[in-house]
N, C-alpha and C positions, 0 to 999 in steps of 0.2 A: 749636582745629580742624575747620572745617563737615569735610562729607562729602566734597565732590570733593576739598578738599586732601587727607585722607587716600585719596581714592581713586588722585591723582596719584602718593602717595607710596610704593602698593601695586604701582602701575603701572610705574614707576621701580626700583622693588626688584627685582619681576621682569625688568623689562629687563637691570640688573647682574647677577642672576643668572645669565638666558641668555646673555648675554655672556662672564660668566665662565666657563661651560661650554665656549661656544665657543674662547675663548682657550684654556681648557685640552684641549679636544680640537685645534686648533690643533698646540700645546705639542707634544701625546704622537703627534700623526700619524707623525712618521717612528722612534720609537722602536716604535710599533705596526705600523709595516712591517717594521723590522728583526726585528721578533719572529717575524711570518708569513714572512719570508723565512730565516729560521733554522732554524723549524720544518719549511720544504719542502725548504731543502736535506738538514737530518738526517734526516728520512725518504725523500729518494732515498738519500742516502747506507747508509742501513739498509737498504733493499733492495736494492742494489750488492752491498752485502756479503753480503747473503742469497743472491745470484747466483753468487758465488763459493764460497761455500758449496755449492751446487746444483753447479755444477762441479765440485768436488773428490768430491763423490757417485757424478755419472755417470761422472766419466772417470779417478777413482784408479785404478781394476780391482782388482786381487789384493793381498794385503796384500804389504807387504816386513818383513824379518826382524825387526825392534825390534817390528814390530805383532801378528806371528803368534807371537813371545815373549809377549806379554800374552794372546793369544788360546788359546795351550796352556797357560799358568798356567790360564787359566777352565777348562779342558775335563780338565784332572786327576781322578783318580779321587775325590776327596774332597776338603771344605775342610782337615782336618790335613794332605793331601799338598803342599797352597800353602803351607801356612803354614809347611812343613818346608822345602821348597827357596826359599822367599824368600832365605837366606843366600846363592841367585846370583843374584838379583836388585838392583836400584838403586830398589827404589818400594815401600812397603808396599803392601798384599793388596784395598785398598776399589774398585782402578777393577778388578782380575783378577774379584772378588768379584762388583761390579753386572753385569758381563760375563757371569757365569756365571749369573747371578738372569735377564738379558734370555732367555739362549738357552732358561731352564727357564720363560720366560712366555710362549718359543712364538713369540720375533722373531727367530729362526735365530742359528746360530753360523757361517753359512756367511759368504762375504767379501759380499755384497747384503746380508743381515739386521747386518753387525755395521758395515758404512757406513753403516746407517740411524741405528746407535745414536750413531758419529762426527757423525753428521748433527744429531742430536739435543741433541749437547753444546756445538756450534759455534752454533744458536739460542741456547740458553742463556747464552752466553757473550756472545751481542751486547745479550743482555737484560740479564746483571750489570756492562754497560758503562753501559747506560743509568742502573740502579740507582746505580752510585757517582759516575755527574756530578750526577743530577740529589741523590743527599745532599748530595755538594758543592757546594749551590747552583750548579750551572752549568745551563741549563733544555737543553741539548741535548751530548750525549757526538762534538761536530761534530770534532775532533782526533784523539778517540780513534776513532773508524770509517776517520778518512782515515788512519791512522799504521798501524793495526794491523788494522783489520778490514777493510780491503783486501791488506793487507802477507800475499804469498802463505806464506813462509814459516811463518807464523802462522798461517794458515788451516790450513796442513798440517798444523802442529803441534797444532794444536786438534782438527781432524776425526779425525787416526791414532788407531788403536786400541790407544793407549798413555795413560798418567795424567797427561799434559800438560795436556791439553783439560779433563777437571772440576778437576784441581787451582787453574787460572788461574779458573776459577767460582767456586770456593769463595774464591779468595784474595782477587776483586775484591770480593765480594760481604761477605768479612768484613771489608775497608776500609772501605766504605759503613756496615756496622753499628755499625764505632768510631766514625767519627764522628756519625754519631743521636746514641750511648750519648753522645759529648763533650758534642753540642750538648744534649742532654735528658735528662737521666741519668734513668733510670729502667731497672728491673730485666731490662724486657723487652729491651731493647736488649741490654743485656750479656749476658743470657744467650745470645740469638741470636746477638751476634758468639763470646761461649765455643764456639758449638756448630759453625759455621759455622769459628774457627780450630781446632778438634780435628779434623771433618772436612778440612778443606784440607791438614790436613799426614798424613792418613792415606792421601791420593793422593801426594804427594811430599815427603820430607825437605827440599827445594830451600825449600821454601815456609814452615818452619820461619825461617829467615833471614828473609824477604822479612817475616813478621811479626814480629820483633822489629824491623826495622824501622819498622812502621807503630804498634805498640806504646811505640817510642820517638817518633813523631809526636805522641801519643795524650798519653801524660804531659807533652811540652814544653807543651803548647798548654794544658792544666790547670794544671800548674803556672806556668805565667804568669799562670793566672785566679787561681792561690791555693790551687786547688781541689784539696785534698793528696786528699781521700777522691776523687774523680773519676779523679785520677793513679793511685792506687790499684788504683783496679776497673778497668782499661785495663790496668796489668800483670798483674793475675790470669786478663785472658783470655789473655793469652801463655804463665801458669804453667801454665794449664790444659791448652793445643796439646803445652806441654814434657812435662809430667807423662802424657799421653799416648801418648809415643814410649818410655816407658819398657821396658816390654815389646818393643822389637824391641831391645832394647841386646846381646843374645847375636847375634844374626839382624845385624847390621851389624859386631859381634865378628870373626863370622865370616869374612865378606865380603872381612876383614882379608887372609885368610891367600891369596887370588888376584888379590883388583885390583891386585895389585903387577906383574902382566905388562899393563896397560893403564897403568900411572902410569911419567912421562916429564917432566922437567924444563921445565917450562912457564915462560913469560917473560910478563910486564905485556903488553907488544909484542902478543904472538900472542893472548892474550884480549880485546883491544881491539880487534885485525884480527877476528876472530870477531864480537864486539861488533857493529862496524860494518857485519859484512856482514848480520848481523839484522837492522837499523837501515836497510837501505837496499837492497832488494832490486834494487830499478830502475837501482842504481848509485851512488855516492860523492856525489854530489848532494842527494838522496833520503836523508842522513843530517843537511842542516843546519838542515831542518827542526826537527830533535829540541836539536840545538844553538842554534836560536832562540828555541824554547819554553822553552829552558832557563836563558835569560838573563832573559826574559819572566820567569818563575816567580824569579829569585834576586832580580829587581826587585822583584814581589810581596811577597817577606820583607822585602825593606829596610825597603816603605814600611807593611806590617804591624807592624813592630816600631818603628814611630816612631809608632802611631795611637794615641792614647789611648783610642779605644773598643775598642781587643783588647782590656783587661785584664777586661771583665764580659760578661755575657751577651748582650749588646744588640748588641755589637763580631763579628756573625757571620761578614763577611766578610773583616778582617783575619784572624780565627782561622783563616777556612779557607785564606787563602794561607800561614798559617806554619804547617797541619798540610801540606797541600800540597807543598811545599819541604822540609820537615822526611822526609817520605816519599820524595821525593825521594833526599836527599843523605842517610839512613840504610841504607833499603834497598837501593841501588846498593853504599854503602859492604861491606855486612853479608853480600851475595849474593855478590859478585867474589873477598870475600876468601875466603869459606867455598870457592867454585867453585876460587879459584888454590892454595889449600892441599890438594885434591884430588891434583894434580898429573896431571889427565886430557888430553889432544890434544881440547879445547873443539873442538864446532859449531857452530853459529850457533842452530840450533836451542832448545839447553843456556841461549840467555840470553832465549826467548820469557815465562816466567813474570814476570822481573822489569819485562820492554816492558809487560805485561797493567796491572802497579802505574802503571806509569810514564804512560803516556797517561792516564789519567782524574785523575790529579794533576796534571800540566802541565797541563791542560785547565779543570782547576777555577782554577787559576794565570792563566789567561790570560785567562778570563773576570772573575776580580778585579781584572785590571789594565784593562780593558778600560771606561774608566769616561765617555768620550765618544762619540758616533754616531761619531764619522770612525776612533777603534781597534775601533767594533764593527764597522765597515763592511770595517775593515783584516781583522777576523778571517777574517769570511765569505769575504772573496777568497781568505784564503792558506790557510785549509781546502778549498777547490774546487779550488786550483792543487797542494796535496797529494796530494788525491784522484786526479785526472788526473794527479799524475805515477807516481802509485802503481797504477792501476787498470792504464793501456795495457800496463805490463810486465808485471804482473800477474798477468793472464789467462792466459797462454801458460804461466806456471809449475805455479800453481795446477791448472790440467788436463793437467798430463804424467803418464803412468802413474808408479803407485809402485816397479812390478817387473814384469820379463818372467820374471820366476819359473815361474808359470804356462806362458808361454808356450812356454819351456824344455822347463819338465818334460814338457809334453804331446808337444811334439816329438822328446825323444829318449826318451820311454818310447812313441811309436808305431812308430819306427825301429830302437832297439836291441834284439836279441836275447837270449835268456837268456845265453848265452856272453861278450855283450859284459860288458865292466866299461866304470865310469862313476865319473870322479875331478871332483870338486868341488874348487876352488879362489877364494879363500882358504875356510878351514872356515866360516865363518860365515854363509856362501851357501847352508852346507847344511839352517840353520835354517827357510827360506822354501821352497828346493827339499825339503825333508822334507811339505812341507805338502801338496805341490800334484804331486809324482810316484809315478806307481801304475804305471808300468812289471814287468818281468817281470827285468831284464838289475839285476844286484849293481850298488850303488853305495857310495863311500866317500866321507871330504872327506882334505883334506891339513893334517894327518897325522889319519888317523882316530882318529873319537870315537866313544863309546859310544853315548851321547844328544845327537841334536841335535833333541830336540822344540825347546827354547831355548838360549841361549846359557850352556854351560857353559865356562866360564874357568879352573876349578879343572882340567878333563878335559886344556886345552891346558898348564896348567901342569907339570901329568903326565908330557902325554910331552916335554915342553920339559926334564924330569930325564933322559928318558931318551937313552941312547948309540945313536943312529943309528935312533931309532923310525922312520923310513917305509922303512927297508931290506924290512922284506916288503910292504909294498910295494908298494915297484920291482919285487922279484921275480915279485910277481903281473902287474905290468903285464908284464913281459917272455914269461911265460908267455902271457900271453891274446893277446896280440901274435905271439909265434911261433908259437899254434898255429892261427893262419888268422883270428883272429877280431878284431873292433876294439875300440878303445880312444875313449870316447868323453869330453873335456877341456869341461866348463863353467865360465867364470871364467875369471881372470886367472893366467897363468905365468908371472912375468917372466925374462929371457935375462940369463945373464950376461956381463957385458960381454966384451968379446972373445974371447969363444969357448972361454975355459977351462972345463977343469973345475971347477966350485966345490966347496969344501971345508968338509966336515960339521964344524957347529959343534959344541966339546963341549959337556956338558949344562950346564943353566943352575945357580946365574946366572952371567953374562960378567963380566968386569974391568971391562968400563966403560958399558956397559949393563944391569948385571943381569939382571934377571927381564924386565924389556921382550921383549914378542914380537914386535916388527915385524919384526929381525934374524932371530930363527927360520924366519917364517912367507914371508919373501922367498927364504933360501934352499933350503926346504926345497921351492920354487915353482922357484929356479931348476937343481937337481937333477933333477927334473923333464924340463924344457926339454932340457938338456942330452944325458938319456939317450933322448929321442925324437927329438933332430937329429941322435943319433950312429947310430941304428942304423934308425928309418921308412922305411917305402918313400912311403908317403902321405899327405897331409894335405888336409884341404877344412874350409871356413870353410864352414857351414850360416846362412843370412838365418832371424832367432829371427818377422819379421814381425810387429813391431809396428807399430799404423797410425796412434804419434805420440810425440814423445820421450819418453823413460823416463828416470826418476832417474835420475844419476850413481851415486848411492852404491850401486843395483844393478843395472846393466845388465850382464847375461849376455852372454859373447859364446859360441858353442859351435862345438869342432872336431873333426870325427872323423878318427881319425887309423888306419891298418893296414899290416903287414906289415912285413918284420926282415929287415935286413942286416947 
């Protein structure tokens, strides 16, 4: 071959390489554009989620009773006292100890300082969502941000001064590290997963059931690969967390003596109703994306089971789909069975830990199922639509006041004189009223309880076991009004239907409802209402002056009554 032929061949090869690069570039152009679009949307959704947390930080206001409970635990005289009072709470002590450390570090135990603590936890949760989705080979947490990052119920639960927020951060991070340990088995990942697992259950007992689901999923993937060693290591992560709860056996057993007052038969329909409310704060239609993603997750699992590549470590995509699907099924089953077994009347925020790990798992499944550009485009459009559906109704909810206890306590504290009497009902409103009331008038709850720093259901149970436990209080109310002084009613006092005098209940337990407290709290309120309607001359409803909507679970009305006939 002469020089010209060699040069021509080199030029042709050069043109050919250049053309191949151009063709490759042209072929990759849509994929690159989708990648940039996805990252752009994810960044915008993250910033919008941060805005939701800022909204809660600046607008939530005073602490409501559940938050006061945590704050008062943190303010107890010693760590020993915190541990001795754990039998009156439903959580391990980690968050209370961290809040105590936060205050000791100079960041404050007042409302503003504690709200900053909650805000920091909220930002950490967004980071945990990114970590989990990236670990599960999903480039961005699109659906996680849309479904739970902008869900006002979840934002409030995370940022409130309760164990939920940090517990959710830790359980989501645990799921991420468990998967990393399965994908690339090494001591560092398993040790890290074990540490996070232990910390997560030290925040919330409920995380033990979510961790069970995560470990079952991890073991299933490992066994499908015939990797017994990794499956055993995943199980050990759960065992370590379970062993860390052994010191609380006596505490949990002691709580069984009083939690009967809040237990009542609960139906599966009631559980699912509250779950749907947690899924869809913008209305029932906003629960449909969860259903759609669950169907996609199921399809991805079926496809992964049929995939031959899933058996080896190279088949990461099918393995992610299988792990995610198993997390969804096992964690949901374990959590709901555990919740049902408690016989508690659940609230929507009880379900947020479950949703915190379901969202990244569904996110990963949706990414694994999006194998064509058309599906990837649909995924982006779907995520944006969900975000809009959640954000628009969610913003007013996330910026509502958590309580008006501070306003009410200030109002009554300024107006009531020392000879007046303040009565707070139901009794649990007294937990937050206790934090904010600084006046000189004597105040008590219905029924009167000795310790109102935290929720003392044991004291309520003791009152229920007494005959006519509010008779001394009724006499004190009568004497206050007869002497020309005023009675301040804070909270709710239900009326007896028909205007008849309500019959006093016998000491608990009742034949029909047992130790359940609601019949007693209602009857006591009716007794107070009947007494006042029968004898009071004047009653005036006072405006509390809240400048925006207040959490309906703690929006206390105030009525001042006077005179006697």
